[in-house]
C-alpha positions as CSV (number, residue, x, y, z in Angstrom):
1,M,-26.5,19.3,-43.0
2,T,-26.0,16.8,-40.4
3,L,-22.5,16.5,-39.3
4,G,-22.7,13.2,-37.5
5,S,-25.3,11.0,-35.7
6,S,-24.7,9.5,-32.3
7,R,-25.6,6.0,-31.3
8,N,-25.8,4.4,-28.1
9,P,-23.1,1.7,-27.5
10,S,-23.7,-1.6,-27.5
11,P,-24.5,-3.7,-24.6
12,A,-21.2,-5.7,-24.9
13,F,-19.0,-2.7,-25.4
14,A,-20.6,-1.2,-22.4
15,A,-19.7,-4.2,-20.2
16,V,-16.3,-4.3,-21.4
17,T,-15.9,-0.5,-20.7
18,A,-17.2,-1.2,-17.0
19,R,-14.9,-4.0,-16.5
20,L,-11.8,-1.9,-17.6
21,T,-13.2,1.0,-15.5
22,L,-13.4,-1.2,-12.4
23,L,-9.7,-3.0,-13.2
24,A,-8.2,0.7,-13.4
25,A,-9.7,1.6,-9.9
26,V,-8.5,-1.6,-8.3
27,L,-5.0,-1.0,-9.8
28,A,-5.1,2.6,-8.6
29,I,-6.3,1.4,-5.0
30,S,-3.7,-1.1,-4.9
31,A,-0.9,1.2,-5.9
32,C,-1.8,3.8,-3.5
33,G,-1.4,0.9,-0.7
34,F,-5.2,1.4,0.3
35,Q,-6.2,-1.2,2.7
36,L,-9.2,-2.9,1.3
37,R,-12.5,-3.7,3.6
38,G,-11.5,-7.1,5.6
39,A,-7.7,-6.2,5.8
40,A,-6.6,-7.1,9.4
41,P,-5.2,-3.9,11.2
42,V,-2.4,-4.5,13.9
43,S,-3.3,-3.0,17.0
44,S,-1.8,0.2,18.0
45,A,-0.8,-1.4,21.3
46,L,2.4,-3.0,19.5
47,Q,3.6,0.2,19.0
48,P,6.6,0.8,18.8
49,L,7.5,-2.3,17.2
50,S,10.7,-3.8,15.8
51,V,11.3,-6.2,12.8
52,Q,14.1,-8.4,13.6
53,C,14.8,-11.1,10.4
54,A,17.5,-13.9,11.3
55,G,20.4,-14.2,8.4
56,N,18.8,-16.7,6.5
57,V,15.5,-14.8,5.8
58,P,15.4,-13.0,2.5
59,V,15.8,-9.4,2.5
60,A,12.5,-9.4,0.0
61,L,10.4,-11.1,2.7
62,C,11.7,-8.9,5.4
63,N,10.9,-5.7,3.6
64,A,7.4,-7.2,2.5
65,V,6.4,-7.4,6.3
66,T,7.9,-3.9,7.2
67,E,6.1,-2.3,4.3
68,Q,2.8,-3.8,5.1
69,L,3.1,-2.7,8.9
70,T,4.1,0.9,7.6
71,L,0.8,1.0,5.2
72,G,-0.9,0.0,8.4
73,E,0.6,3.0,10.2
74,V,2.5,1.0,12.7
75,A,5.2,2.7,14.3
76,L,8.7,1.0,13.7
77,T,12.0,1.3,15.5
78,E,15.2,-0.1,16.2
79,P,15.2,-3.0,18.8
80,A,16.7,-1.1,21.6
81,Q,14.1,1.4,21.5
82,A,11.3,-0.9,20.8
83,S,8.2,-1.9,23.2
84,Y,7.7,-5.2,21.2
85,R,9.8,-7.1,18.9
86,L,8.5,-9.0,15.9
87,R,11.3,-11.6,15.1
88,L,11.4,-13.9,11.9
89,T,13.7,-16.3,13.1
90,R,14.2,-19.2,10.6
91,F,13.3,-19.4,6.6
92,E,13.1,-22.4,4.1
93,Q,12.4,-22.9,0.7
94,T,11.9,-26.0,-0.9
95,R,11.2,-26.9,-4.8
96,R,9.9,-30.5,-5.6
97,T,8.8,-32.0,-8.6
98,S,5.3,-32.7,-8.7
99,A,4.9,-33.9,-12.3
100,I,6.9,-35.4,-14.8
101,T,6.9,-36.0,-18.7
102,L,6.8,-39.2,-20.6
103,Q,10.5,-38.9,-21.0
104,G,10.9,-38.5,-17.1
105,S,11.9,-35.1,-17.0
106,A,10.4,-32.3,-14.5
107,A,7.0,-30.9,-16.0
108,E,5.6,-29.3,-13.1
109,Y,7.5,-28.0,-9.9
110,D,5.9,-27.2,-6.3
111,L,7.4,-24.2,-4.6
112,R,7.0,-24.0,-0.9
113,Q,8.2,-21.5,1.4
114,R,8.2,-21.7,5.4
115,V,8.9,-19.1,8.0
116,W,9.0,-19.2,11.7
117,M,8.0,-16.2,13.7
118,D,7.5,-15.0,17.4
119,L,6.8,-11.7,19.2
120,Q,8.2,-10.7,22.3
121,N,7.8,-7.5,24.8
122,R,10.8,-5.6,25.8
123,Q,11.4,-8.0,28.7
124,G,11.7,-11.0,26.4
125,L,8.3,-12.5,27.4
126,P,7.0,-14.2,24.3
127,L,3.4,-13.0,23.4
128,I,3.4,-15.2,20.5
129,A,5.1,-18.3,20.9
130,E,7.5,-19.5,17.8
131,S,5.0,-20.4,15.1
132,E,5.3,-21.8,11.6
133,L,3.8,-20.0,8.5
134,N,4.0,-21.7,5.1
135,S,2.9,-20.7,1.4
136,S,3.2,-22.7,-1.9
137,E,2.6,-22.5,-5.4
138,S,2.9,-25.0,-8.6
139,Y,4.4,-23.9,-12.0
140,R,4.9,-25.8,-15.1
141,Y,8.5,-26.2,-16.5
142,D,9.6,-26.2,-19.9
143,E,13.1,-27.0,-20.8
144,D,13.0,-25.1,-24.0
145,Q,11.9,-21.8,-22.2
146,V,14.6,-21.7,-19.2
147,L,15.1,-18.3,-18.9
148,A,11.5,-17.5,-18.9
149,K,10.8,-20.2,-16.5
150,Q,13.3,-18.7,-14.1
151,R,11.7,-15.4,-14.0
152,E,8.5,-17.0,-13.4
153,Q,9.9,-18.9,-10.6
154,Q,11.2,-15.3,-9.0
155,E,7.6,-13.9,-9.8
156,I,6.2,-16.8,-7.8
157,E,8.7,-16.2,-4.9
158,S,8.0,-12.5,-4.7
159,A,4.3,-13.7,-4.5
160,L,4.9,-16.2,-1.8
161,Y,6.7,-13.5,0.2
162,Q,3.7,-11.4,0.2
163,R,1.3,-14.3,1.2
164,L,3.6,-15.0,4.2
165,A,3.7,-11.5,5.1
166,Q,-0.1,-11.1,5.2
167,Q,-0.1,-14.0,7.5
168,I,2.3,-12.3,9.8
169,I,0.1,-9.4,10.1
170,F,-2.9,-11.7,10.7
171,R,-1.0,-13.3,13.6
172,L,-0.3,-9.8,15.1
173,T,-3.9,-8.7,14.8
174,P,-5.5,-10.4,18.0
175,M,-2.7,-8.6,20.2
176,T,-4.6,-5.8,21.5
177,E,-3.8,-3.7,24.8
178,A,-6.2,-6.1,27.0
179,R,-4.6,-9.2,25.2
180,I,-1.2,-8.3,26.0
181,R,-1.8,-7.4,29.5
182,A,-3.5,-10.6,30.1
183,I,-0.5,-12.5,28.8
184,E,1.9,-10.6,30.9
185,A,-0.4,-11.0,34.0
186,Q,-0.4,-14.8,33.6
187,A,3.2,-14.8,33.3
188,Q,3.6,-13.1,36.5
189,T,1.6,-15.4,38.5
190,P,3.2,-18.2,40.5
191,P,2.1,-21.6,39.6
192,P,0.0,-23.1,42.3
193,T,1.7,-25.1,44.8
194,A,0.9,-28.6,45.8
195,P,-0.9,-29.2,49.1
196,E,1.5,-30.5,51.9
197,T,0.4,-34.1,53.2
198,S,1.2,-34.7,56.8
199,E,3.1,-38.3,56.9
200,Q,1.7,-40.7,59.2
201,A,4.0,-42.4,61.8
202,P,4.3,-45.8,60.9
203,L,2.8,-48.5,62.9
204,R,4.4,-50.6,65.6
Protein backbone atom coordinates (compact mmCIF):
# COMPACT_ATOMS: atom_id res chain seq x y z
CA MET A 1 0.00 0.00 0.00
CA THR A 2 1.33 3.37 -0.95
CA LEU A 3 1.04 5.89 1.87
CA GLY A 4 1.84 8.92 -0.28
CA SER A 5 3.77 10.09 -3.27
CA SER A 6 6.39 12.88 -3.32
CA ARG A 7 6.30 15.47 -6.05
CA ASN A 8 9.00 17.99 -7.00
CA PRO A 9 7.98 21.59 -6.19
CA SER A 10 7.13 23.82 -9.11
CA PRO A 11 9.73 26.40 -10.27
CA ALA A 12 7.47 29.24 -9.11
CA PHE A 13 7.17 27.76 -5.62
CA ALA A 14 10.93 27.21 -5.45
CA ALA A 15 11.59 30.82 -6.47
CA VAL A 16 9.23 32.18 -3.81
CA THR A 17 10.84 29.95 -1.17
CA ALA A 18 14.31 31.14 -2.16
CA ARG A 19 13.27 34.76 -1.92
CA LEU A 20 11.72 34.27 1.51
CA THR A 21 14.85 32.50 2.72
CA LEU A 22 17.05 35.33 1.45
CA LEU A 23 14.81 37.94 3.08
CA ALA A 24 14.91 36.09 6.40
CA ALA A 25 18.71 35.96 6.22
CA VAL A 26 19.00 39.68 5.50
CA LEU A 27 16.67 40.52 8.39
CA ALA A 28 18.63 38.30 10.73
CA ILE A 29 21.91 39.94 9.74
CA SER A 30 20.41 43.40 10.21
CA ALA A 31 19.07 42.48 13.62
CA CYS A 32 22.53 41.41 14.74
CA GLY A 33 24.02 44.72 13.68
CA PHE A 34 26.34 43.06 11.17
CA GLN A 35 28.08 45.51 8.83
CA LEU A 36 27.58 44.47 5.23
CA ARG A 37 30.47 44.63 2.80
CA GLY A 38 30.91 48.21 1.62
CA ALA A 39 30.09 49.75 5.00
CA ALA A 40 32.56 52.43 5.98
CA PRO A 41 34.51 51.53 9.15
CA VAL A 42 35.74 54.29 11.44
CA SER A 43 39.50 54.29 11.98
CA SER A 44 40.76 53.12 15.36
CA ALA A 45 42.87 56.29 15.40
CA LEU A 46 39.77 58.24 16.52
CA GLN A 47 39.55 56.43 19.83
CA PRO A 48 38.54 57.24 22.47
CA LEU A 49 35.84 59.41 20.92
CA SER A 50 33.08 61.47 22.47
CA VAL A 51 29.80 62.46 20.80
CA GLN A 52 28.40 65.84 21.80
CA CYS A 53 24.98 66.98 20.59
CA ALA A 54 23.68 70.55 20.82
CA GLY A 55 20.39 71.20 22.56
CA ASN A 56 18.31 71.34 19.40
CA VAL A 57 19.70 68.06 17.98
CA PRO A 58 17.07 65.31 18.43
CA VAL A 59 17.99 62.63 20.94
CA ALA A 60 17.01 59.99 18.36
CA LEU A 61 19.61 61.32 15.91
CA CYS A 62 22.31 61.46 18.58
CA ASN A 63 21.46 57.89 19.60
CA ALA A 64 21.58 56.73 15.97
CA VAL A 65 25.14 58.06 15.65
CA THR A 66 26.35 56.49 18.89
CA GLU A 67 24.70 53.17 18.02
CA GLN A 68 26.46 53.00 14.65
CA LEU A 69 29.78 53.91 16.25
CA THR A 70 29.25 51.22 18.89
CA LEU A 71 28.46 48.65 16.20
CA GLY A 72 31.71 49.69 14.53
CA GLU A 73 33.51 48.92 17.81
CA VAL A 74 34.56 52.53 18.37
CA ALA A 75 35.41 53.25 22.02
CA LEU A 76 33.15 56.07 23.24
CA THR A 77 33.74 58.11 26.37
CA GLU A 78 32.95 61.40 28.05
CA PRO A 79 34.33 64.63 26.48
CA ALA A 80 36.82 65.17 29.33
CA GLN A 81 38.47 61.78 28.71
CA ALA A 82 38.17 61.78 24.90
CA SER A 83 41.08 62.25 22.53
CA TYR A 84 38.66 63.37 19.81
CA ARG A 85 35.26 65.04 19.92
CA LEU A 86 32.52 64.57 17.34
CA ARG A 87 30.09 67.45 17.72
CA LEU A 88 26.61 67.82 16.22
CA THR A 89 26.28 71.58 16.52
CA ARG A 90 22.96 72.41 14.82
CA PHE A 91 19.86 70.73 13.48
CA GLU A 92 16.95 71.85 11.31
CA GLN A 93 13.84 70.06 10.08
CA THR A 94 11.50 71.60 7.54
CA ARG A 95 8.35 70.37 5.85
CA ARG A 96 7.06 71.98 2.68
CA THR A 97 4.22 71.21 0.30
CA SER A 98 5.46 69.59 -2.90
CA ALA A 99 2.03 68.87 -4.45
CA ILE A 100 -1.55 70.10 -3.96
CA THR A 101 -4.98 68.73 -4.76
CA LEU A 102 -7.53 70.29 -7.09
CA GLN A 103 -9.16 71.79 -4.00
CA GLY A 104 -5.92 73.54 -3.07
CA SER A 105 -5.01 71.41 -0.05
CA ALA A 106 -1.70 69.67 0.44
CA ALA A 107 -1.45 66.31 -1.29
CA GLU A 108 2.27 65.64 -0.81
CA TYR A 109 4.91 66.92 1.59
CA ASP A 110 8.68 67.02 1.36
CA LEU A 111 10.37 66.42 4.75
CA ARG A 112 13.96 67.67 4.96
CA GLN A 113 16.51 67.39 7.75
CA ARG A 114 19.85 69.17 8.06
CA VAL A 115 22.56 68.69 10.65
CA TRP A 116 25.92 70.41 11.11
CA MET A 117 28.90 68.45 12.44
CA ASP A 118 32.57 68.93 13.14
CA LEU A 119 35.44 66.90 14.58
CA GLN A 120 38.07 68.24 16.97
CA ASN A 121 41.09 66.82 18.73
CA ARG A 122 41.66 67.22 22.46
CA GLN A 123 43.24 70.66 21.97
CA GLY A 124 40.21 71.93 20.03
CA LEU A 125 41.91 71.80 16.61
CA PRO A 126 39.27 71.16 13.91
CA LEU A 127 40.12 67.98 12.02
CA ILE A 128 36.84 68.27 10.10
CA ALA A 129 35.53 71.80 9.79
CA GLU A 130 31.85 72.38 10.46
CA SER A 131 29.97 70.71 7.61
CA GLU A 132 26.31 70.52 6.66
CA LEU A 133 24.69 67.16 5.93
CA ASN A 134 21.14 66.77 4.70
CA SER A 135 18.54 64.17 3.81
CA SER A 136 14.96 64.37 2.58
CA GLU A 137 11.93 62.25 1.76
CA SER A 138 8.52 62.91 0.21
CA TYR A 139 5.23 61.38 1.34
CA ARG A 140 1.58 61.70 0.44
CA TYR A 141 -0.93 63.32 2.75
CA ASP A 142 -4.57 62.33 3.16
CA GLU A 143 -6.82 64.55 5.29
CA ASP A 144 -9.07 61.54 5.99
CA GLN A 145 -6.19 59.58 7.54
CA VAL A 146 -4.50 62.16 9.76
CA LEU A 147 -3.37 59.77 12.49
CA ALA A 148 -1.96 57.29 9.99
CA LYS A 149 -0.08 60.05 8.21
CA GLN A 150 1.33 61.35 11.49
CA ARG A 151 2.72 57.89 12.22
CA GLU A 152 4.12 57.76 8.70
CA GLN A 153 5.88 61.10 9.22
CA GLN A 154 7.39 59.82 12.46
CA GLU A 155 8.69 56.74 10.66
CA ILE A 156 10.17 58.92 7.92
CA GLU A 157 11.84 61.11 10.52
CA SER A 158 13.44 58.03 12.08
CA ALA A 159 14.64 56.86 8.66
CA LEU A 160 16.17 60.28 7.96
CA TYR A 161 17.99 60.16 11.31
CA GLN A 162 19.57 56.88 10.24
CA ARG A 163 20.61 58.33 6.88
CA LEU A 164 22.21 61.34 8.53
CA ALA A 165 24.01 59.07 10.98
CA GLN A 166 25.40 57.05 8.08
CA GLN A 167 26.62 60.23 6.39
CA ILE A 168 28.38 61.27 9.58
CA ILE A 169 30.11 57.88 9.78
CA PHE A 170 31.29 58.23 6.18
CA ARG A 171 32.74 61.65 7.00
CA LEU A 172 34.80 60.06 9.78
CA THR A 173 36.09 57.22 7.60
CA PRO A 174 39.06 59.09 5.99
CA MET A 175 40.41 60.17 9.39
CA THR A 176 43.28 57.71 9.65
CA GLU A 177 46.30 58.15 11.91
CA ALA A 178 48.35 59.53 9.01
CA ARG A 179 45.60 61.96 8.02
CA ILE A 180 45.19 63.25 11.57
CA ARG A 181 48.94 63.76 12.06
CA ALA A 182 49.19 65.60 8.74
CA ILE A 183 46.42 68.03 9.73
CA GLU A 184 47.99 68.63 13.15
CA ALA A 185 51.43 69.19 11.62
CA GLN A 186 50.04 71.64 9.10
CA ALA A 187 48.31 73.59 11.87
CA GLN A 188 51.61 73.89 13.78
CA THR A 189 53.57 75.08 10.75
CA PRO A 190 53.88 78.88 10.83
CA PRO A 191 52.70 80.68 7.70
CA PRO A 192 55.44 81.86 5.35
CA THR A 193 56.53 85.42 5.88
CA ALA A 194 56.71 87.89 3.03
CA PRO A 195 60.28 88.74 1.94
CA GLU A 196 61.55 92.07 3.21
CA THR A 197 62.15 94.72 0.59
CA SER A 198 64.69 97.46 1.07
CA GLU A 199 63.34 100.92 0.58
CA GLN A 200 65.30 103.11 -1.74
CA ALA A 201 66.14 106.61 -0.63
CA PRO A 202 64.26 109.22 -2.62
CA LEU A 203 66.22 110.90 -5.37
CA ARG A 204 67.15 114.53 -4.80
